[in-house]
N, CA, C and O of each residue as an XYZ file, in Angstrom:
272
protein
N     105.195     81.334    141.077
C     105.649     82.689    140.883
C     105.948     82.910    139.401
O     106.526     82.043    138.745
N     105.570     84.028    138.895
C     105.833     84.370    137.505
C     106.747     85.593    137.457
O     106.656     86.493    138.293
N     107.609     85.600    136.481
C     108.509     86.715    136.259
C     108.200     87.307    134.899
O     108.184     86.588    133.900
N     107.959     88.582    134.846
C     107.695     89.232    133.569
C     109.029     89.596    132.936
O     109.898     90.180    133.583
N     109.183     89.238    131.644
C     110.424     89.504    130.927
C     110.104     90.168    129.600
O     109.002     90.047    129.066
N     111.082     90.857    129.098
C     110.982     91.438    127.765
C     112.106     90.833    126.942
O     113.254     90.808    127.385
N     111.788     90.346    125.748
C     112.808     89.738    124.894
C     112.785     90.388    123.524
O     111.754     90.899    123.086
N     113.903     90.366    122.863
C     114.006     90.858    121.493
C     114.145     89.657    120.569
O     115.087     88.874    120.691
N     113.199     89.519    119.646
C     113.218     88.429    118.681
C     113.264     89.016    117.282
O     112.753     90.108    117.032
N     113.880     88.279    116.379
C     113.830     88.688    114.975
C     112.378     88.602    114.509
O     111.560     87.925    115.131
N     112.070     89.280    113.428
C     110.717     89.206    112.879
C     110.331     87.764    112.564
O     109.203     87.346    112.827
N     111.271     87.009    112.000
C     110.999     85.602    111.656
C     110.698     84.770    112.896
O     109.752     83.983    112.902
N     111.500     84.942    113.946
C     111.302     84.166    115.174
C     109.972     84.522    115.827
O     109.259     83.637    116.300
N     109.632     85.805    115.857
C     108.370     86.237    116.453
C     107.189     85.700    115.658
O     106.198     85.262    116.243
N     107.280     85.728    114.345
C     106.210     85.228    113.489
C     106.048     83.714    113.664
O     104.927     83.209    113.727
N     107.160     83.003    113.743
C     107.112     81.553    113.945
C     106.482     81.222    115.288
O     105.655     80.315    115.377
N     106.862     81.944    116.326
C     106.299     81.724    117.657
C     104.793     81.956    117.646
O     104.044     81.171    118.227
N     104.349     83.002    117.007
C     102.917     83.318    116.912
C     102.182     82.226    116.135
O     101.105     81.795    116.546
N     102.755     81.774    115.014
C     102.116     80.709    114.229
C     101.985     79.423    115.032
O     100.950     78.757    114.980
N     103.036     79.070    115.780
C     102.986     77.871    116.619
C     101.911     78.007    117.690
O     101.161     77.066    117.951
N     101.839     79.183    118.310
C     100.831     79.421    119.344
C      99.425     79.290    118.760
O      98.554     78.657    119.357
N      99.212     79.891    117.596
C      97.902     79.795    116.952
C      97.556     78.345    116.614
O      96.436     77.893    116.850
N      98.522     77.631    116.065
C      98.305     76.229    115.682
C      97.947     75.373    116.895
O      97.104     74.480    116.809
N      98.601     75.656    118.034
C      98.392     74.863    119.242
C      97.287     75.408    120.135
O      96.977     74.821    121.172
N      96.689     76.533    119.735
C      95.582     77.089    120.505
C      95.981     77.607    121.870
O      95.208     77.528    122.824
N      97.193     78.141    121.960
C      97.693     78.675    123.230
C      98.191     80.104    123.019
O      98.296     80.580    121.889
N      98.490     80.764    124.110
C      99.049     82.107    124.010
C     100.500     82.024    123.564
O     101.128     80.968    123.634
N     101.018     83.147    123.110
C     102.430     83.201    122.731
C     103.300     82.906    123.953
O     104.323     82.230    123.839
N     102.899     83.409    125.114
C     103.650     83.146    126.351
C     103.696     81.651    126.649
O     104.756     81.119    126.978
N     102.553     80.966    126.536
C     102.521     79.525    126.786
C     103.356     78.778    125.762
O     104.047     77.819    126.107
N     103.299     79.206    124.504
C     104.107     78.548    123.476
C     105.584     78.711    123.772
O     106.363     77.780    123.567
N     105.981     79.880    124.252
C     107.381     80.105    124.610
C     107.776     79.205    125.774
O     108.871     78.643    125.775
N     106.891     79.059    126.774
C     107.168     78.140    127.900
C     107.374     76.708    127.391
O     108.301     76.017    127.811
N     106.505     76.282    126.489
C     106.607     74.920    125.944
C     107.898     74.740    125.154
O     108.542     73.694    125.230
N     108.265     75.752    124.406
C     109.499     75.681    123.614
C     110.719     75.577    124.522
O     111.647     74.817    124.245
N     110.709     76.340    125.600
C     111.812     76.268    126.563
C     111.853     74.891    127.214
O     112.928     74.312    127.373
N     110.698     74.364    127.591
C     110.640     73.033    128.212
C     111.165     71.957    127.264
O     111.835     71.019    127.696
N     110.862     72.091    125.987
C     111.363     71.136    124.999
C     112.880     71.198    124.908
O     113.539     70.161    124.816
N     113.434     72.389    124.932
C     114.893     72.552    124.877
C     115.554     71.974    126.114
O     116.607     71.344    126.016
N     114.953     72.179    127.274
C     115.492     71.602    128.522
C     115.477     70.081    128.430
O     116.451     69.431    128.811
N     114.386     69.507    127.929
C     114.297     68.050    127.772
C     115.373     67.538    126.829
O     116.035     66.541    127.117
N     115.551     68.231    125.683
C     116.560     67.811    124.712
C     117.950     67.818    125.331
O     118.730     66.890    125.120
N     118.261     68.860    126.092
C     119.584     68.921    126.732
C     119.768     67.792    127.732
O     120.853     67.217    127.823
N     118.719     67.467    128.484
C     118.820     66.355    129.448
C     119.092     65.042    128.728
O     119.911     64.240    129.177
N     118.409     64.826    127.617
C     118.616     63.599    126.842
C     120.067     63.542    126.369
O     120.739     62.528    126.558
N     120.550     64.609    125.761
C     121.914     64.618    125.232
C     122.964     64.562    126.344
O     124.000     63.917    126.183
N     122.702     65.233    127.470
C     123.648     65.203    128.587
C     123.793     63.798    129.167
O     124.848     63.447    129.696
N     122.731     62.994    129.067
C     122.794     61.620    129.579
C     123.219     60.646    128.484
O     123.059     59.433    128.616
N     123.769     61.204    127.391
C     124.234     60.434    126.238
C     123.120     59.685    125.528
O     123.365     58.683    124.856
N     121.894     60.174    125.680
C     120.761     59.600    124.970
C     120.694     60.153    123.559
O     121.481     61.020    123.178
N     119.757     59.647    122.798
C     119.555     60.086    121.423
C     118.082     60.390    121.215
O     117.213     59.771    121.830
N     117.814     61.346    120.345
C     116.447     61.656    119.966
C     116.217     61.020    118.595
O     116.928     61.310    117.634
N     115.217     60.155    118.527
C     114.919     59.434    117.294
C     113.509     59.777    116.827
O     112.611     60.008    117.636
N     113.331     59.805    115.511
C     112.006     60.025    114.938
C     111.711     58.936    113.938
O     112.590     58.483    113.205
N     110.467     58.527    113.920
C     110.014     57.548    112.938
C     109.132     58.278    111.939
O     108.154     58.923    112.318
N     109.480     58.172    110.656
C     108.670     58.851    109.644
C     107.477     57.980    109.258
O     107.316     56.868    109.760
N     106.655     58.499    108.369
C     105.421     57.807    107.982
C     105.673     56.431    107.374
O     104.810     55.555    107.435
N     106.858     56.239    106.784
C     107.163     54.941    106.174
C     107.740     53.942    107.172
O     107.997     52.790    106.824
N     107.943     54.387    108.418
C     108.485     53.499    109.439
C     109.990     53.594    109.599
O     110.566     52.921    110.453
N     110.631     54.416    108.794
C     112.082     54.576    108.906
C     112.415     55.427    110.130
O     111.805     56.472    110.357
N     113.384     54.969    110.911
C     113.788     55.678    112.123
C     115.116     56.374    111.866
O     116.060     55.787    111.337
N     115.158     57.653    112.260
C     116.363     58.456    112.075
C     116.695     59.189    113.363
O     115.808     59.526    114.148
N     117.978     59.432    113.570
C     118.412     60.212    114.710
C     118.325     61.698    114.362
O     118.718     62.117    113.273
N     117.812     62.475    115.292
C     117.736     63.924    115.104
C     118.981     64.549    115.726
O     119.298     64.300    116.890
N     119.672     65.351    114.950
C     120.846     66.053    115.471
C     120.533     67.524    115.543
O     120.116     68.129    114.555
N     120.734     68.109    116.720
C     120.415     69.507    116.963
C     121.671     70.359    116.905
O     122.763     69.894    117.234
N     121.513     71.603    116.485
C     122.639     72.536    116.473
C     122.903     72.982    117.899
O     121.981     73.118    118.702
N     124.146     73.202    118.195
C     124.515     73.719    119.520
C     124.956     75.129    119.399
O     125.310     75.753    120.398
């Protein structure tokens, strides 16, 4: 089931969403779904006291801290 919604985004947020969609070859709607899914995943990780780590090109690993 799909629900049609209308959202108000700042010009910057709308432009960023469109750029991400273009880069990933998906619709803006699909990009928004993916972005929401990523946020849900991040919350699950943090709620279970997990950490999000990234390894940069040099092999250094850092913890990513998200704004709440």
